[in-house]
C-alpha positions in Angstrom: -26.4 72.0 353.0 -27.8 75.5 353.6 -30.0 77.4 351.1 -27.2 79.6 349.9 -25.0 76.8 348.8 -23.7 77.3 345.2 -24.7 73.8 344.1 -28.5 74.5 344.7 -28.8 76.6 341.5 -27.1 73.8 339.7 -29.9 71.5 340.6 -28.7 69.9 343.8 -31.4 68.4 346.1 -31.6 66.3 349.1 -31.9 63.2 347.3 -28.3 63.2 346.5 -27.2 63.8 350.2 -28.1 60.1 350.9 -25.1 59.0 349.2 -23.1 56.7 351.7 -19.8 58.4 350.9 -21.1 61.9 351.4 -20.1 63.4 354.7 -19.2 66.8 356.2 -15.6 65.8 356.4 -15.3 64.8 352.8 -12.5 66.6 351.1 -13.5 65.8 347.5 -15.2 68.5 345.5 -18.7 68.1 344.4 -19.5 69.1 340.8 -22.0 68.8 338.0 -21.1 67.7 334.5 -22.1 70.5 332.2 -20.6 69.3 328.9 -18.9 66.2 327.3 -16.2 66.5 324.6 -15.1 62.9 323.9 -12.6 62.2 326.7 -12.9 65.7 328.2 -15.6 67.0 330.5 -16.7 70.4 331.6 -17.7 70.5 335.2 -19.0 73.1 337.5 -19.3 73.7 341.3 -21.8 76.5 340.9 -19.0 79.2 341.2 -16.6 78.1 338.4 -16.4 75.8 335.5 -13.2 73.8 334.5 -12.0 71.0 332.2 -11.8 67.5 333.7 -10.8 63.9 332.8 -12.0 60.6 334.3 -10.0 58.4 336.6 -8.7 55.0 335.3 -11.1 53.2 337.6 -14.0 54.9 336.1 -12.9 54.1 332.6 -12.7 50.3 333.4 -16.0 50.1 335.4 -18.3 47.5 334.1 -21.6 48.9 335.7 -22.0 51.5 332.9 -21.8 54.4 335.4 -19.6 56.7 333.1 -20.1 60.5 333.4 -22.6 62.2 331.2 -24.1 65.7 331.1 -26.1 66.3 334.1 -24.3 63.9 336.4 -23.2 64.8 339.8 -19.6 63.8 340.4 -16.7 63.7 343.0 -13.8 65.5 341.9 -10.0 65.1 342.8 -8.8 68.5 341.4 -9.3 67.9 337.6 -10.1 64.2 337.7 -13.6 62.8 338.1 -13.2 60.0 340.7 -16.8 58.9 341.2 -20.2 59.4 339.7 -23.1 59.8 342.3 -26.2 57.6 341.8 -28.6 59.2 339.4 -32.2 60.0 340.2 -33.0 59.1 336.6 -31.3 58.9 333.2 -32.4 59.4 329.7 -31.1 56.6 327.6 -31.7 54.6 324.4 -30.1 52.0 322.4 -26.9 53.3 320.9 -27.1 54.2 317.3 -25.1 52.0 315.0 -25.4 49.0 317.3 -28.8 47.7 316.1 -29.9 44.1 316.6 -31.5 42.0 313.9 -34.6 43.9 314.1 -34.9 47.5 313.0 -34.7 50.0 315.8 -33.1 47.6 318.3 -29.6 48.0 319.8 -27.3 45.9 321.7 -25.6 48.7 323.7 -27.0 51.4 325.9 -26.4 55.1 325.2 -27.1 57.4 328.3 -28.0 60.8 326.9 -28.4 62.9 330.0 -28.9 62.4 333.8 -30.8 63.9 336.7 -33.6 65.5 334.8 -36.9 67.1 335.8 -38.6 67.1 332.5 -37.9 66.0 328.9 -39.1 68.2 326.1 -40.2 66.1 323.1 -39.7 68.6 320.3 -41.5 68.0 316.9 -41.9 70.4 314.0 -45.3 71.0 312.4 -43.7 70.4 308.9 -42.5 67.2 307.4 -41.2 66.3 310.8 -44.6 65.8 312.3 -45.3 62.1 312.9 -47.7 60.7 315.5 -46.2 57.3 315.6 -42.7 58.8 316.4 -44.3 60.9 319.3 -45.6 57.6 320.7 -42.2 56.1 320.5 -40.6 59.1 322.3 -43.2 59.1 325.0 -42.5 55.3 325.7 -38.8 56.0 325.7 -39.1 58.9 328.2 -41.6 57.0 330.5 -39.2 53.9 330.5 -36.5 56.3 331.9 -38.8 57.6 334.7 -38.8 61.2 333.5 -41.9 63.5 333.0 -42.4 64.5 329.3 -43.8 67.6 327.7 -44.4 67.9 324.0 -43.2 71.0 322.2 -44.8 71.5 318.6 -42.5 73.9 316.8 -43.2 75.9 313.6 -46.8 76.6 314.5 -46.6 79.7 312.4 -46.7 77.4 309.3 -50.4 76.7 310.0 -53.3 79.1 310.4 -54.8 76.6 313.0 -52.2 74.5 314.7 -54.9 73.5 317.3 -55.7 70.6 314.9 -52.2 69.2 315.6 -52.6 69.7 319.3 -55.8 67.8 319.3 -54.1 65.0 317.2 -51.3 64.8 319.7 -53.5 64.9 322.8 -55.5 61.8 321.4 -52.2 59.7 322.0 -50.5 61.7 324.8 -52.8 61.4 327.7 -52.2 64.1 330.3 -49.1 65.3 328.7 -48.6 69.1 328.4 -48.6 70.2 324.8 -47.1 73.5 323.7 -47.5 74.8 320.1 -44.7 77.3 319.6 -43.3 79.6 317.0 -39.7 80.4 317.6 -39.9 82.7 314.6 -41.9 85.4 316.5 -41.6 83.8 320.1 -45.4 82.9 320.1 -46.2 80.2 322.7 -42.8 80.3 324.4 -43.8 82.1 327.6 -45.5 79.0 329.2 -42.1 77.1 328.9 -40.5 79.4 331.5 -42.5 77.5 334.2 -40.4 74.4 333.5 -37.2 76.5 334.0 -37.4 77.7 337.5 -34.0 77.9 339.5 -32.4 74.6 339.8 -34.6 72.6 337.4 -33.1 70.7 334.5 -34.7 70.1 331.1 -33.5 67.9 328.2 -34.6 68.3 324.7 -34.9 65.4 322.2 -36.3 65.4 318.6 -35.2 65.2 315.0 -32.6 67.3 313.4 -34.1 70.5 312.2 -37.1 70.3 314.7 -36.1 73.6 316.2 -34.5 72.5 319.5 -31.5 74.9 319.3 -33.8 77.7 318.0 -35.9 77.3 321.2 -32.9 77.4 323.5 -31.7 80.6 321.8 -35.1 82.3 322.2 -35.5 81.2 325.9 -31.9 82.4 326.7 -32.3 85.7 324.9 -29.2 85.2 323.0 -27.5 82.9 320.5 -26.0 80.0 322.4 -26.6 77.2 320.0 -25.9 77.1 316.3 -29.0 76.6 314.0 -29.3 75.4 310.5 -32.0 75.4 307.7 -34.1 72.5 306.8 -33.9 71.1 303.3 -37.1 72.0 301.4 -36.8 68.9 299.1 -36.1 66.3 301.9 -37.6 68.1 304.9 -34.6 67.1 307.0 -32.3 69.2 309.1 -28.7 69.1 309.6 -27.0 68.1 312.9 -26.0 71.7 314.0 -25.9 70.6 317.6 -23.0 68.1 318.0 -22.5 67.9 321.8 -24.7 67.8 324.9 -24.2 70.9 327.1 -26.0 72.0 330.2 -27.0 75.6 329.4 -28.1 78.1 332.2 -31.2 80.0 331.4 -31.9 83.6 332.6 -34.7 82.3 334.9 -32.2 80.0 336.8 -33.2 76.7 335.0 -31.0 74.6 332.8 -31.4 73.0 329.4 -29.6 70.2 327.8 -29.9 70.4 323.9 -29.2 67.2 322.2 -28.2 66.2 318.6 -31.1 65.0 316.4 -32.1 61.4 316.9 -32.7 59.4 313.7 -33.5 56.2 315.4 -35.6 55.9 318.6 -34.3 52.6 319.8 -35.4 51.5 323.2 -33.0 50.0 325.9 -35.0 49.3 329.1 -38.6 48.2 329.6 -39.7 49.9 332.7 -43.4 49.9 332.0 -43.2 53.0 329.8 -45.5 51.4 327.2 -48.2 50.9 329.8 -48.0 54.6 330.6 -47.9 55.6 327.0 -50.8 53.5 326.0 -53.2 53.7 329.1 -56.5 53.1 327.2 -55.2 49.8 325.9 -53.9 48.7 329.3 -57.2 49.7 331.0 -59.2 47.6 328.6 -56.6 44.7 328.8 -57.6 44.3 332.4 -61.1 43.3 331.3 -60.0 40.6 328.8 -61.2 37.0 329.4 -57.7 35.7 329.6 -55.0 37.3 331.7 -52.4 36.4 329.1 -54.3 37.8 326.2 -52.3 38.9 323.3 -55.0 41.2 321.9 -54.6 39.7 318.4 -57.3 37.1 317.9 -58.2 35.7 321.3 -62.0 35.2 322.3 -63.2 37.6 324.9 -60.6 40.3 324.2 -61.8 43.5 325.4 -59.1 45.5 323.5 -60.2 44.1 320.1 -63.8 44.7 321.1 -62.6 48.4 321.8 -61.2 48.6 318.3 -64.5 47.4 316.7 -66.5 50.0 318.8 -64.1 52.8 318.1 -62.8 53.1 321.6 -59.3 52.4 320.3 -58.0 53.2 316.8 -56.5 50.2 314.9 -53.3 52.2 314.0 -52.9 52.9 317.7 -53.1 49.2 318.6 -50.7 48.4 315.7 -48.1 50.8 317.2 -48.6 49.2 320.7 -48.1 45.7 319.3 -45.0 46.8 317.3 -43.4 48.3 320.4 -44.3 45.4 322.6 -42.6 43.0 320.2 -39.4 45.2 320.1 -39.3 45.3 323.9 -39.8 41.6 324.3 -37.1 40.9 321.7 -34.8 43.4 323.5 -35.5 41.7 326.9 -34.7 38.3 325.4 -31.4 39.5 324.0 -30.4 41.2 327.2 -31.1 38.0 329.2 -29.3 35.8 326.8 -26.3 38.2 327.0 -26.3 38.1 330.8 -26.5 34.2 330.7 -23.6 34.0 328.3 -21.6 36.3 330.5 -22.2 34.0 333.5 -21.4 30.9 331.4 -18.0 32.5 330.4 -17.3 33.4 333.9 -17.8 29.9 335.1 -15.9 28.4 332.2 -12.9 30.6 333.3 -13.3 29.4 336.9 -13.5 25.8 335.8 -10.3 26.2 333.7 -8.4 27.7 336.6 -9.4 24.8 338.9 -8.5 22.3 336.2 -5.0 23.9 335.8 -4.5 23.9 339.6 -5.2 20.2 339.9 -2.9 19.5 337.0 -0.2 21.5 338.7 -0.9 19.6 342.0 -0.5 16.2 340.3 2.7 17.2 338.5 4.0 18.7 341.8 
């Protein structure tokens, strides 16, 4: 694929050219999903955008690879026939499918695919919550994507640097940007994430200012915005869909509806990355299976007593560890149940065949 190919500004890179079905003689059209509307999809090949549906085969697939915003797909005219393997996917436990424990889910919801960075957006009003930021970081790291933290509404405080320091204490090495979309303060550094072909997804609570940032970065109103309730400190879901929005500098932004529950789905080591100071001291514990709760010779508990680790930070770590362990247990049980049902069906067929053989 040459440097002038129309898909390059859409984020195409060489990683996708390793797809076994991709060849010079392939007559199918390559496109990227730029928006999802229930059973309708907006797709673009870099030169034009059109509406599409999915093939029946994709609808009935059991591997979960169903088109989402940011996916690369093969098109047969107006029908999506195949989704190319993703380099990453931002996903969470689906809302409304919670398990027995709060924050857990029994189904996966893929939010967006093939991302370069995820902006974790948090307002410096009632939306500000360190524990929530820790959960967002764990979620993003589990998905294999690089995070950046955007602290909006910095104009509400004379010294927003205090909040930056508080976040930096739990977000080791993560870029943190205090911004005010009201007067565009702090927005200039965000342009570096939006170089041509790069894709950003934004996640955060309703009313955190995600859509306002998109409008400021684009230089025009492309997303509806709403006010935040002064009594409740909550915003309305002004963004109801996930669209890939092209920015003036050539990058792309996927705005997302506000997330009320940050439910995990996969455990891909994100918690280890989000809590590096605990993982570092855990390697010095007397016992390799130390739970860091009461065990003798626990280096982590010693770190709490000496002030190396804050108790609330360790409590947050334990809470997410329990959630991820419970989630893993549920998923393994579900997989075992599926396998048992499959063999139960096979056994029933064999029994029926033997019965017909005897009666024959």
